[in-house]
N, C-alpha and C positions, 0 to 999 in steps of 0.2 A: 504494500500500500504506500503510495507516494505521500510524502509529507510536504505540505504547501507553505511551510514556514520559510521566512527569509532570515538567513544568518549572515551577519556582516562582521568583517574584521578590518580595521584601518589602523595605520601607523602614521603619525604626524610628527615630523621632525621640526621642532621649534628652535628658534635662535635662543641659545642658553641664557642670554641676558634678559630675555622677555618671557621666560617660562612662568614666573610667578604671576605676571599680568594675565597670561593665557589661562593658567590654572584657575584663577578667580572666575573668569568668564566661562570656562569649560564646566566647572562645578555647578554654576547657576543653570547652564543649559542642560546638563545631565539631570538635575533635579526635575526640570520640566519634562524631559523625555521619559523619565521613569514613571511619570503620571499618565502618559498616553495610554489610551485603552488598548491599543494593539501591540504595545511593547511588553514582551515577556521578561526580557533581561536586557539591561544596559549597564555595562561595566566600563568605567574610565580608569585607566591605570597608566603606569609608566614603566619603562624598562628599568630593571634594578640597576644594571651597570651603565645605563645611558639615560639619566633622569629627564633629559629634555626631549625624549621620544615618548609621546603619548600613544597609548594603545587603547583602541576602543573596540569593544565586542558587543554586538547587539543581536537580539532575536526578536523578530516581529511575527505576528500570527499569520500574516498573508502578504501577498504582493500589494494588495490594495492598502493595507495598513502601513506598509513600508513607504509606498508612494505618498500617502497622506502625511506621514512623518516628515518626509523631505520637503513638503510644501509649507510647513509651519514657519512663521516669521522668525521665531527664536532659533531655528536650525539654520535658516538662510542668513540671519544676522551673525551667527557664530562663524560661519564659513567666510562671510565678508570681512569680519573682524580679523580672522586669521591671515588674510591676504599677504601683507608684507612681513609677517612674523614667522613664516615657514622658511626653512632652509632648502626644502625640496618639495616637489609635488607630493601630496598624500599618496600613500600606497594602500589601496583599498581592494578588498576581495569580497565576493559573495561566496559563502560556503554552503555545502550541502550536507545535511545531517545523514549519517549512515545509521539506518534503523536495524 
């Protein structure tokens, strides 16, 4: 039986001198995302050995809820805010759960 959940993984490399500023906004955004009806899991973390690399893991109930999530102003505003604070383009993947 196919699982219709959307599982995402993203790594964001932030300029080290800006990580505290980004974390403040990332935590505020995370708190809003975790309240979304279609969000099952949303984890904001950093690499232990490279603390300026944020790692985001999310699980959404369906393609529709994931698309809805991406359209929210707070998500769009966070990515716009990141603009000049990234050292490289985000590395993002959609994963498939193996049941």
